[in-house]
C-alpha positions in Angstrom: 31.8 -30.5 5.1 29.1 -31.5 2.6 26.5 -30.2 5.1 28.2 -26.8 5.0 28.1 -26.6 1.2 24.4 -27.6 1.2 23.6 -25.0 3.8 25.5 -22.3 2.0 23.8 -23.2 -1.3 20.4 -23.0 0.4 21.2 -19.7 2.0 22.3 -18.3 -1.4 19.0 -19.5 -2.9 17.0 -17.9 -0.2 18.8 -14.6 -0.6 18.3 -14.6 -4.4 14.6 -15.3 -4.0 14.1 -12.6 -1.4 16.1 -9.9 -3.0 15.7 -10.6 -6.8 12.6 -12.7 -7.5 10.1 -11.4 -5.0 10.7 -7.7 -5.9 10.5 -8.5 -9.6 7.2 -10.4 -9.2 5.8 -7.6 -6.9 6.7 -4.9 -9.5 5.2 -6.9 -12.3 1.9 -7.6 -10.5 1.5 -3.9 -9.6 2.4 -2.6 -13.0 0.0 -5.1 -14.6 -2.8 -4.0 -12.3 -2.2 -0.3 -12.8 -1.9 -0.7 -16.6 -5.3 -2.5 -16.6 -6.9 0.3 -14.5 -5.4 3.0 -16.7 -6.7 1.4 -19.9 -10.1 0.7 -18.2 -10.6 4.3 -17.0 -8.7 6.1 -19.7 -5.9 7.3 -17.4 -2.3 8.0 -18.1 0.1 5.8 -16.0 3.6 7.1 -15.1 6.1 5.2 -13.1 8.1 7.6 -11.0 11.6 7.2 -9.6 13.3 9.2 -6.8 10.1 10.6 -5.4 7.9 9.9 -2.3 5.5 8.1 -4.5 5.9 5.3 -7.0 3.2 5.8 -9.6 0.9 8.5 -11.0 -2.5 7.9 -12.6 -3.8 11.0 -14.3 -6.7 12.3 -16.4 -8.0 15.8 -17.1 -9.9 16.0 -13.7 -7.6 14.2 -11.2 -4.1 13.1 -10.4 -3.6 10.0 -8.2 -0.3 9.7 -6.4 0.3 6.0 -5.5 2.7 4.8 -2.9 3.4 1.1 -2.5 3.6 -0.5 1.0 4.9 -4.0 1.1 3.6 -6.0 4.0 3.9 -9.5 5.4 0.8 -11.8 5.6 -0.9 -11.8 8.1 -0.6 -8.2 9.1 -2.5 -5.2 10.4 -1.9 -1.5 9.7 -2.8 1.1 12.4 -3.0 4.8 11.6 -2.1 6.6 14.8 -2.0 10.1 13.4 -1.3 11.8 10.1 2.4 10.8 10.0 2.6 7.9 12.4 1.5 4.5 11.0 2.2 1.2 12.7 2.5 -2.2 11.0 2.0 -5.4 13.1 2.4 -8.9 11.7 2.9 -12.5 12.5 1.0 -15.0 14.6 -1.0 -18.0 13.5 -3.6 -17.4 10.7 -6.2 -19.7 12.1 -6.4 -18.4 15.6 -9.2 -15.7 16.0 -8.4 -13.0 18.4 -4.7 -13.6 18.0 -2.0 -11.1 18.7 0.5 -9.9 16.2 3.9 -10.4 17.9 5.9 -8.2 15.5 5.5 -4.4 15.3 7.3 -1.5 13.6 6.5 2.0 12.6 6.2 2.6 8.8 8.9 5.3 8.6 9.3 5.0 4.8 5.8 6.6 4.3 6.4 9.7 6.4 7.5 12.0 3.6 4.6 10.8 1.4 2.1 11.4 4.3 3.4 14.9 5.0 3.7 16.3 1.5 0.8 18.3 0.1 0.7 18.0 -3.7 -0.6 21.2 -5.3 -2.3 20.9 -8.7 -5.1 22.4 -10.7 -6.5 18.9 -10.7 -7.9 17.0 -7.8 -4.9 15.4 -6.0 -5.7 12.0 -4.4 -3.0 10.2 -2.4 -3.3 6.4 -2.3 -1.2 3.9 -0.3 -1.5 0.6 -2.1 -0.9 -2.2 0.4 0.8 -5.2 -1.4 -0.4 -8.0 -1.1 -2.9 -7.3 1.6 -3.4 -6.4 5.3 -6.0 -8.2 7.2 -7.1 -5.0 8.9 -6.5 -1.3 8.3 -7.4 0.6 11.4 -7.4 4.3 12.4 -7.5 5.7 15.9 -10.5 7.9 16.5 -9.5 8.9 20.0 -7.1 7.6 22.6 -8.9 4.2 23.0 -11.2 3.8 20.0 -10.2 2.2 16.7 -12.2 2.2 13.5 -11.7 0.0 10.4 -10.9 2.0 7.3 -12.8 1.2 4.1 -12.5 2.7 0.6 -15.1 5.2 1.6 -13.0 6.4 4.5 -9.6 8.0 4.4 -6.7 8.4 6.8 -6.1 12.1 7.1 -6.8 12.6 3.4 -5.1 9.5 2.2 -6.8 6.4 0.8 -5.4 3.1 2.0 -6.3 0.1 -0.2 -5.2 -3.5 -0.4 -3.8 -4.7 -3.7 -6.3 -7.5 -3.8 -9.3 -5.2 -3.8 -7.8 -2.2 -5.6 -9.5 -2.8 -8.9 -13.0 -2.9 -7.3 -12.2 0.0 -5.0 -10.9 2.3 -7.7 -14.3 2.7 -9.3 -15.6 4.2 -6.0 -12.6 6.5 -5.7 -13.0 7.7 -9.3 -16.7 8.4 -8.7 -15.8 10.4 -5.5 -13.4 12.5 -7.6 -16.0 13.3 -10.3 -18.3 14.9 -7.8 -15.5 17.0 -6.3 -15.7 20.7 -7.2 -12.8 23.1 -6.7 
């Protein structure tokens, strides 16, 4: 009977960590990063609820719509087309050429990917991958994949890992400054 109580206590602890602690830490990490970027580049940060995106960074020339995608480590994101993205994860980290045994389509992004945000300012859609995906790939044709960097986009959407977002944002900002309507 004692074993059952210990098991139930451990299960309750795991549930609390997964559903309360991890989302709180994730939200705090992302808010801290975006606040730092907004103060560094003189942008206005707005946290949005009940929309397809989670945050807006804005200045007089551009508006950045940011959607958070939470992934497991190790993982790989594959952009099949504009609205179909695939997330694969799992497998041993130290095995080069390994397979990712788990796969799912990222259905929670579909509305964000489809929507066209009209504005007088330059609208930039960003998918911020928290914490990080090992690879972000895009299908070029039926059998050819290309790795996406900050210079590339996936059908008009920038896909950036949380761990490299601060360094990558400078390049995105410079790209926006040379844009002419």
